[in-house]
PDB file of N, CA, C and O in Angstrom, chain B, residues numbered from 101:
ATOM      1  N   MET B 101     118.223  75.359  86.588  1.00  0.00           N
ATOM      2  CA  MET B 101     117.642  76.032  85.507  1.00  0.00           C
ATOM      3  C   MET B 101     116.536  76.966  85.894  1.00  0.00           C
ATOM      4  O   MET B 101     115.461  76.522  86.299  1.00  0.00           O
ATOM      5  N   ARG B 102     116.770  78.238  85.781  1.00  0.00           N
ATOM      6  CA  ARG B 102     115.751  79.222  86.108  1.00  0.00           C
ATOM      7  C   ARG B 102     114.421  79.339  85.253  1.00  0.00           C
ATOM      8  O   ARG B 102     114.479  79.209  84.031  1.00  0.00           O
ATOM      9  N   LYS B 103     113.258  79.578  85.884  1.00  0.00           N
ATOM     10  CA  LYS B 103     112.299  79.985  85.068  1.00  0.00           C
ATOM     11  C   LYS B 103     112.330  81.515  84.669  1.00  0.00           C
ATOM     12  O   LYS B 103     112.932  82.344  85.350  1.00  0.00           O
ATOM     13  N   GLU B 104     111.644  81.824  83.530  1.00  0.00           N
ATOM     14  CA  GLU B 104     111.580  83.188  82.992  1.00  0.00           C
ATOM     15  C   GLU B 104     110.872  84.127  84.024  1.00  0.00           C
ATOM     16  O   GLU B 104     111.366  85.244  84.178  1.00  0.00           O
ATOM     17  N   GLY B 105     109.853  83.812  84.688  1.00  0.00           N
ATOM     18  CA  GLY B 105     109.096  84.635  85.798  1.00  0.00           C
ATOM     19  C   GLY B 105     109.914  84.694  86.991  1.00  0.00           C
ATOM     20  O   GLY B 105     109.625  85.673  87.680  1.00  0.00           O
ATOM     21  N   VAL B 106     110.881  83.938  87.488  1.00  0.00           N
ATOM     22  CA  VAL B 106     111.547  84.039  88.415  1.00  0.00           C
ATOM     23  C   VAL B 106     112.690  85.193  88.147  1.00  0.00           C
ATOM     24  O   VAL B 106     112.839  86.149  88.908  1.00  0.00           O
ATOM     25  N   ALA B 107     113.420  84.991  87.047  1.00  0.00           N
ATOM     26  CA  ALA B 107     114.430  85.883  86.490  1.00  0.00           C
ATOM     27  C   ALA B 107     113.913  87.193  86.410  1.00  0.00           C
ATOM     28  O   ALA B 107     114.662  88.099  86.774  1.00  0.00           O
ATOM     29  N   ALA B 108     112.687  87.500  85.973  1.00  0.00           N
ATOM     30  CA  ALA B 108     112.162  88.631  85.639  1.00  0.00           C
ATOM     31  C   ALA B 108     111.821  89.438  87.104  1.00  0.00           C
ATOM     32  O   ALA B 108     112.059  90.632  87.287  1.00  0.00           O
ATOM     33  N   GLU B 109     111.256  88.587  88.032  1.00  0.00           N
ATOM     34  CA  GLU B 109     111.030  89.089  89.357  1.00  0.00           C
ATOM     35  C   GLU B 109     112.252  89.467  89.986  1.00  0.00           C
ATOM     36  O   GLU B 109     112.196  90.487  90.673  1.00  0.00           O
ATOM     37  N   GLU B 110     113.473  88.802  89.895  1.00  0.00           N
ATOM     38  CA  GLU B 110     114.582  89.167  90.607  1.00  0.00           C
ATOM     39  C   GLU B 110     115.088  90.423  90.049  1.00  0.00           C
ATOM     40  O   GLU B 110     115.551  91.341  90.726  1.00  0.00           O
ATOM     41  N   SER B 111     114.958  90.407  88.614  1.00  0.00           N
ATOM     42  CA  SER B 111     115.494  91.697  88.126  1.00  0.00           C
ATOM     43  C   SER B 111     114.740  92.950  88.382  1.00  0.00           C
ATOM     44  O   SER B 111     115.263  94.052  88.214  1.00  0.00           O
ATOM     45  N   ASN B 112     113.429  92.785  88.816  1.00  0.00           N
ATOM     46  CA  ASN B 112     112.587  94.065  89.157  1.00  0.00           C
ATOM     47  C   ASN B 112     113.043  94.411  90.640  1.00  0.00           C
ATOM     48  O   ASN B 112     112.911  95.578  91.009  1.00  0.00           O
ATOM     49  N   THR B 113     113.486  93.618  91.374  1.00  0.00           N
ATOM     50  CA  THR B 113     113.625  93.815  92.645  1.00  0.00           C
ATOM     51  C   THR B 113     115.202  94.206  92.845  1.00  0.00           C
ATOM     52  O   THR B 113     115.600  94.341  94.002  1.00  0.00           O
ATOM     53  N   SER B 114     115.969  94.364  91.929  1.00  0.00           N
ATOM     54  CA  SER B 114     117.284  94.749  92.254  1.00  0.00           C
ATOM     55  C   SER B 114     117.647  96.079  92.818  1.00  0.00           C
ATOM     56  O   SER B 114     116.957  97.012  92.408  1.00  0.00           O
ATOM     57  N   PRO B 115     118.594  96.361  93.678  1.00  0.00           N
ATOM     58  CA  PRO B 115     118.831  97.532  94.503  1.00  0.00           C
ATOM     59  C   PRO B 115     119.125  98.591  93.490  1.00  0.00           C
ATOM     60  O   PRO B 115     118.971  99.782  93.764  1.00  0.00           O
ATOM     61  N   ASN B 116     119.527  98.196  92.374  1.00  0.00           N
ATOM     62  CA  ASN B 116     119.993  99.250  91.380  1.00  0.00           C
ATOM     63  C   ASN B 116     118.726 100.070  90.733  1.00  0.00           C
ATOM     64  O   ASN B 116     118.912 101.116  90.111  1.00  0.00           O
ATOM     65  N   ILE B 117     117.647  99.601  90.899  1.00  0.00           N
ATOM     66  CA  ILE B 117     116.353 100.310  90.266  1.00  0.00           C
ATOM     67  C   ILE B 117     116.395 101.589  90.910  1.00  0.00           C
ATOM     68  O   ILE B 117     116.705 101.707  92.095  1.00  0.00           O
ATOM     69  N   GLU B 118     116.057 102.666  90.078  1.00  0.00           N
ATOM     70  CA  GLU B 118     115.922 103.933  90.522  1.00  0.00           C
ATOM     71  C   GLU B 118     114.284 104.168  90.843  1.00  0.00           C
ATOM     72  O   GLU B 118     113.458 103.918  89.965  1.00  0.00           O
ATOM     73  N   VAL B 119     113.942 104.585  91.951  1.00  0.00           N
ATOM     74  CA  VAL B 119     112.683 104.852  92.339  1.00  0.00           C
ATOM     75  C   VAL B 119     112.573 106.293  93.064  1.00  0.00           C
ATOM     76  O   VAL B 119     113.157 106.513  94.125  1.00  0.00           O
ATOM     77  N   ALA B 120     111.833 107.188  92.452  1.00  0.00           N
ATOM     78  CA  ALA B 120     111.583 108.517  92.906  1.00  0.00           C
ATOM     79  C   ALA B 120     111.351 108.465  94.338  1.00  0.00           C
ATOM     80  O   ALA B 120     110.808 107.466  94.810  1.00  0.00           O
ATOM     81  N   LYS B 121     111.703 109.432  95.081  1.00  0.00           N
ATOM     82  CA  LYS B 121     111.412 109.451  96.515  1.00  0.00           C
ATOM     83  C   LYS B 121     110.157 110.460  96.612  1.00  0.00           C
ATOM     84  O   LYS B 121     110.151 111.367  95.780  1.00  0.00           O
ATOM     85  N   PRO B 122     109.284 110.412  97.370  1.00  0.00           N
ATOM     86  CA  PRO B 122     107.943 111.087  97.567  1.00  0.00           C
ATOM     87  C   PRO B 122     108.317 112.496  97.704  1.00  0.00           C
ATOM     88  O   PRO B 122     109.336 112.742  98.350  1.00  0.00           O
ATOM     89  N   PRO B 123     107.586 113.542  97.148  1.00  0.00           N
ATOM     90  CA  PRO B 123     107.479 114.822  97.391  1.00  0.00           C
ATOM     91  C   PRO B 123     107.252 115.195  98.857  1.00  0.00           C
ATOM     92  O   PRO B 123     106.591 114.477  99.607  1.00  0.00           O
ATOM     93  N   VAL B 124     107.790 116.278  99.218  1.00  0.00           N
ATOM     94  CA  VAL B 124     107.674 116.571 100.727  1.00  0.00           C
ATOM     95  C   VAL B 124     106.034 116.963 100.988  1.00  0.00           C
ATOM     96  O   VAL B 124     105.458 117.818 100.315  1.00  0.00           O
ATOM     97  N   PHE B 125     105.567 116.409 101.773  1.00  0.00           N
ATOM     98  CA  PHE B 125     103.997 116.524 101.977  1.00  0.00           C
ATOM     99  C   PHE B 125     103.745 117.690 102.918  1.00  0.00           C
ATOM    100  O   PHE B 125     104.293 117.779 104.017  1.00  0.00           O
ATOM    101  N   SER B 126     102.895 118.571 102.437  1.00  0.00           N
ATOM    102  CA  SER B 126     102.601 119.688 103.151  1.00  0.00           C
ATOM    103  C   SER B 126     101.221 120.000 103.612  1.00  0.00           C
ATOM    104  O   SER B 126     100.855 121.165 103.770  1.00  0.00           O
ATOM    105  N   ARG B 127     100.436 118.957 103.835  1.00  0.00           N
ATOM    106  CA  ARG B 127      99.237 118.680 104.506  1.00  0.00           C
ATOM    107  C   ARG B 127      98.110 119.237 103.521  1.00  0.00           C
ATOM    108  O   ARG B 127      97.067 119.728 103.953  1.00  0.00           O
ATOM    109  N   LYS B 128      98.393 119.126 102.220  1.00  0.00           N
ATOM    110  CA  LYS B 128      97.216 119.604 101.359  1.00  0.00           C
ATOM    111  C   LYS B 128      96.530 118.230 100.939  1.00  0.00           C
ATOM    112  O   LYS B 128      97.116 117.249 100.480  1.00  0.00           O
ATOM    113  N   ALA B 129      95.248 118.354 101.174  1.00  0.00           N
ATOM    114  CA  ALA B 129      94.276 117.173 100.966  1.00  0.00           C
ATOM    115  C   ALA B 129      94.252 116.585  99.562  1.00  0.00           C
ATOM    116  O   ALA B 129      94.051 115.386  99.370  1.00  0.00           O
ATOM    117  N   SER B 130      94.462 117.461  98.592  1.00  0.00           N
ATOM    118  CA  SER B 130      94.621 117.002  97.313  1.00  0.00           C
ATOM    119  C   SER B 130      95.866 116.220  97.010  1.00  0.00           C
ATOM    120  O   SER B 130      95.890 115.658  95.914  1.00  0.00           O
ATOM    121  N   ARG B 131      96.870 116.096  97.778  1.00  0.00           N
ATOM    122  CA  ARG B 131      98.182 115.412  97.476  1.00  0.00           C
ATOM    123  C   ARG B 131      98.336 114.309  98.338  1.00  0.00           C
ATOM    124  O   ARG B 131      99.383 113.665  98.266  1.00  0.00           O
ATOM    125  N   VAL B 132      97.318 113.936  99.271  1.00  0.00           N
ATOM    126  CA  VAL B 132      97.711 112.681 100.150  1.00  0.00           C
ATOM    127  C   VAL B 132      97.755 111.387  99.411  1.00  0.00           C
ATOM    128  O   VAL B 132      98.590 110.538  99.725  1.00  0.00           O
ATOM    129  N   VAL B 133      96.841 111.174  98.374  1.00  0.00           N
ATOM    130  CA  VAL B 133      96.749 109.951  97.753  1.00  0.00           C
ATOM    131  C   VAL B 133      98.130 109.645  97.096  1.00  0.00           C
ATOM    132  O   VAL B 133      98.677 108.544  97.147  1.00  0.00           O
ATOM    133  N   GLY B 134      98.598 110.684  96.510  1.00  0.00           N
ATOM    134  CA  GLY B 134      99.889 110.589  95.827  1.00  0.00           C
ATOM    135  C   GLY B 134     101.015 110.414  96.706  1.00  0.00           C
ATOM    136  O   GLY B 134     101.885 109.599  96.400  1.00  0.00           O
ATOM    137  N   PHE B 135     101.102 111.152  97.863  1.00  0.00           N
ATOM    138  CA  PHE B 135     102.150 110.991  98.680  1.00  0.00           C
ATOM    139  C   PHE B 135     102.180 109.546  99.220  1.00  0.00           C
ATOM    140  O   PHE B 135     103.214 108.886  99.114  1.00  0.00           O
ATOM    141  N   ILE B 136     101.111 109.057  99.775  1.00  0.00           N
ATOM    142  CA  ILE B 136     101.026 107.652 100.171  1.00  0.00           C
ATOM    143  C   ILE B 136     101.496 106.728  99.067  1.00  0.00           C
ATOM    144  O   ILE B 136     102.442 105.964  99.260  1.00  0.00           O
ATOM    145  N   THR B 137     100.952 106.777  98.092  1.00  0.00           N
ATOM    146  CA  THR B 137     101.495 105.982  96.924  1.00  0.00           C
ATOM    147  C   THR B 137     102.850 105.975  96.626  1.00  0.00           C
ATOM    148  O   THR B 137     103.411 104.913  96.355  1.00  0.00           O
ATOM    149  N   ALA B 138     103.508 107.148  96.646  1.00  0.00           N
ATOM    150  CA  ALA B 138     104.864 107.221  96.362  1.00  0.00           C
ATOM    151  C   ALA B 138     105.758 106.727  97.500  1.00  0.00           C
ATOM    152  O   ALA B 138     106.904 106.358  97.242  1.00  0.00           O
ATOM    153  N   CYS B 139     105.306 106.706  98.689  1.00  0.00           N
ATOM    154  CA  CYS B 139     105.963 106.253  99.977  1.00  0.00           C
ATOM    155  C   CYS B 139     105.771 104.605  99.902  1.00  0.00           C
ATOM    156  O   CYS B 139     106.709 103.877 100.224  1.00  0.00           O
ATOM    157  N   LYS B 140     104.778 104.178  99.557  1.00  0.00           N
ATOM    158  CA  LYS B 140     104.461 102.835  99.528  1.00  0.00           C
ATOM    159  C   LYS B 140     105.430 102.053  98.475  1.00  0.00           C
ATOM    160  O   LYS B 140     106.031 101.007  98.718  1.00  0.00           O
ATOM    161  N   LEU B 141     105.451 102.761  97.297  1.00  0.00           N
ATOM    162  CA  LEU B 141     106.353 102.372  96.076  1.00  0.00           C
ATOM    163  C   LEU B 141     107.705 102.299  96.595  1.00  0.00           C
ATOM    164  O   LEU B 141     108.299 101.221  96.561  1.00  0.00           O
ATOM    165  N   PHE B 142     108.263 103.367  97.085  1.00  0.00           N
ATOM    166  CA  PHE B 142     109.682 103.404  97.643  1.00  0.00           C
ATOM    167  C   PHE B 142     110.027 102.407  98.629  1.00  0.00           C
ATOM    168  O   PHE B 142     111.044 101.719  98.543  1.00  0.00           O
ATOM    169  N   LEU B 143     109.152 102.324  99.602  1.00  0.00           N
ATOM    170  CA  LEU B 143     109.243 101.310 100.745  1.00  0.00           C
ATOM    171  C   LEU B 143     109.330  99.830 100.172  1.00  0.00           C
ATOM    172  O   LEU B 143     110.151  99.035 100.629  1.00  0.00           O
ATOM    173  N   ARG B 144     108.553  99.533  99.271  1.00  0.00           N
ATOM    174  CA  ARG B 144     108.482  98.185  98.835  1.00  0.00           C
ATOM    175  C   ARG B 144     109.643  97.854  97.818  1.00  0.00           C
ATOM    176  O   ARG B 144     110.026  96.699  97.630  1.00  0.00           O
ATOM    177  N   MET B 145     110.146  98.895  97.211  1.00  0.00           N
ATOM    178  CA  MET B 145     111.261  98.632  96.138  1.00  0.00           C
ATOM    179  C   MET B 145     112.608  98.808  96.871  1.00  0.00           C
ATOM    180  O   MET B 145     113.491  98.019  96.532  1.00  0.00           O
ATOM    181  N   LYS B 146     112.874  99.625  97.726  1.00  0.00           N
ATOM    182  CA  LYS B 146     113.941  99.875  98.195  1.00  0.00           C
ATOM    183  C   LYS B 146     114.286  99.627  99.767  1.00  0.00           C
ATOM    184  O   LYS B 146     115.448  99.668 100.170  1.00  0.00           O
ATOM    185  N   MET B 147     113.243  99.383 100.571  1.00  0.00           N
ATOM    186  CA  MET B 147     113.432  99.225 102.090  1.00  0.00           C
ATOM    187  C   MET B 147     112.598  97.846 102.453  1.00  0.00           C
ATOM    188  O   MET B 147     111.919  97.746 103.475  1.00  0.00           O
ATOM    189  N   ARG B 148     112.721  96.965 101.627  1.00  0.00           N
ATOM    190  CA  ARG B 148     112.118  95.646 101.893  1.00  0.00           C
ATOM    191  C   ARG B 148     112.519  94.979 103.361  1.00  0.00           C
ATOM    192  O   ARG B 148     111.685  94.555 104.161  1.00  0.00           O
ATOM    193  N   GLU B 149     113.818  94.970 103.539  1.00  0.00           N
ATOM    194  CA  GLU B 149     114.394  94.221 104.586  1.00  0.00           C
ATOM    195  C   GLU B 149     114.525  95.187 105.935  1.00  0.00           C
ATOM    196  O   GLU B 149     115.056  94.773 106.965  1.00  0.00           O
ATOM    197  N   ILE B 150     114.025  96.404 105.812  1.00  0.00           N
ATOM    198  CA  ILE B 150     114.189  97.426 106.967  1.00  0.00           C
ATOM    199  C   ILE B 150     113.225  97.305 108.169  1.00  0.00           C
ATOM    200  O   ILE B 150     112.084  97.007 107.817  1.00  0.00           O
ATOM    201  N   ALA B 151     113.369  97.437 109.289  1.00  0.00           N
ATOM    202  CA  ALA B 151     112.315  97.352 110.301  1.00  0.00           C
ATOM    203  C   ALA B 151     111.310  98.332 110.062  1.00  0.00           C
ATOM    204  O   ALA B 151     111.518  99.369 109.432  1.00  0.00           O
ATOM    205  N   VAL B 152     110.202  97.997 110.573  1.00  0.00           N
ATOM    206  CA  VAL B 152     109.126  98.984 110.389  1.00  0.00           C
ATOM    207  C   VAL B 152     109.330 100.367 111.083  1.00  0.00           C
ATOM    208  O   VAL B 152     108.959 101.416 110.555  1.00  0.00           O
ATOM    209  N   GLU B 153     109.926 100.304 112.266  1.00  0.00           N
ATOM    210  CA  GLU B 153     110.256 101.665 112.839  1.00  0.00           C
ATOM    211  C   GLU B 153     111.125 102.597 112.097  1.00  0.00           C
ATOM    212  O   GLU B 153     111.061 103.820 112.213  1.00  0.00           O
ATOM    213  N   LYS B 154     111.957 101.947 111.315  1.00  0.00           N
ATOM    214  CA  LYS B 154     112.940 102.779 110.554  1.00  0.00           C
ATOM    215  C   LYS B 154     112.136 103.260 109.359  1.00  0.00           C
ATOM    216  O   LYS B 154     112.339 104.391 108.919  1.00  0.00           O
ATOM    217  N   LYS B 155     111.155 102.387 108.767  1.00  0.00           N
ATOM    218  CA  LYS B 155     110.254 102.846 107.813  1.00  0.00           C
ATOM    219  C   LYS B 155     109.418 104.140 108.117  1.00  0.00           C
ATOM    220  O   LYS B 155     109.331 105.105 107.357  1.00  0.00           O
ATOM    221  N   ILE B 156     108.875 104.026 109.223  1.00  0.00           N
ATOM    222  CA  ILE B 156     108.041 105.130 109.601  1.00  0.00           C
ATOM    223  C   ILE B 156     108.784 106.410 109.927  1.00  0.00           C
ATOM    224  O   ILE B 156     108.241 107.507 109.793  1.00  0.00           O
ATOM    225  N   GLN B 157     110.277 106.239 110.442  1.00  0.00           N
ATOM    226  CA  GLN B 157     110.954 107.565 110.674  1.00  0.00           C
ATOM    227  C   GLN B 157     111.385 108.064 109.214  1.00  0.00           C
ATOM    228  O   GLN B 157     111.575 109.268 109.043  1.00  0.00           O
ATOM    229  N   TRP B 158     111.539 107.177 108.182  1.00  0.00           N
ATOM    230  CA  TRP B 158     111.801 107.592 106.868  1.00  0.00           C
ATOM    231  C   TRP B 158     110.802 108.397 106.193  1.00  0.00           C
ATOM    232  O   TRP B 158     111.080 109.385 105.515  1.00  0.00           O
ATOM    233  N   VAL B 159     109.497 107.901 106.417  1.00  0.00           N
ATOM    234  CA  VAL B 159     108.160 108.560 105.975  1.00  0.00           C
ATOM    235  C   VAL B 159     108.094 109.924 106.606  1.00  0.00           C
ATOM    236  O   VAL B 159     107.883 110.937 105.938  1.00  0.00           O
ATOM    237  N   LEU B 160     108.268 109.928 107.830  1.00  0.00           N
ATOM    238  CA  LEU B 160     108.205 111.300 108.495  1.00  0.00           C
ATOM    239  C   LEU B 160     109.039 112.319 108.087  1.00  0.00           C
ATOM    240  O   LEU B 160     108.754 113.500 108.285  1.00  0.00           O
ATOM    241  N   LEU B 161     110.163 111.916 107.469  1.00  0.00           N
ATOM    242  CA  LEU B 161     111.256 112.927 106.963  1.00  0.00           C
ATOM    243  C   LEU B 161     110.691 113.699 105.931  1.00  0.00           C
ATOM    244  O   LEU B 161     111.147 114.818 105.693  1.00  0.00           O
ATOM    245  N   TYR B 162     109.660 113.187 105.231  1.00  0.00           N
ATOM    246  CA  TYR B 162     109.047 113.907 104.155  1.00  0.00           C
ATOM    247  C   TYR B 162     107.668 114.614 104.432  1.00  0.00           C
ATOM    248  O   TYR B 162     107.025 115.136 103.521  1.00  0.00           O
ATOM    249  N   VAL B 163     107.281 114.600 105.649  1.00  0.00           N
ATOM    250  CA  VAL B 163     106.118 115.400 106.198  1.00  0.00           C
ATOM    251  C   VAL B 163     106.543 116.651 106.834  1.00  0.00           C
ATOM    252  O   VAL B 163     107.471 116.638 107.642  1.00  0.00           O
ATOM    253  N   GLN B 164     105.962 117.668 106.544  1.00  0.00           N
ATOM    254  CA  GLN B 164     106.101 119.004 107.087  1.00  0.00           C
ATOM    255  C   GLN B 164     105.108 119.219 107.987  1.00  0.00           C
ATOM    256  O   GLN B 164     105.031 120.298 108.576  1.00  0.00           O
TER     257      GLN B 164
END
């Protein structure tokens, strides 16, 4: 028998959840915090089991 908290947690980490990708970062100081937050959110929700090196490569795709 499952507990409600466990079921809710599993449903929140489903791979079917849509998470916005970060905007392309163009070195504007006013956008740093938002960019980092968006990257962290995406990595935690969609790339949990991926190696750190792959995560870094993914983030760098969004840096100009």
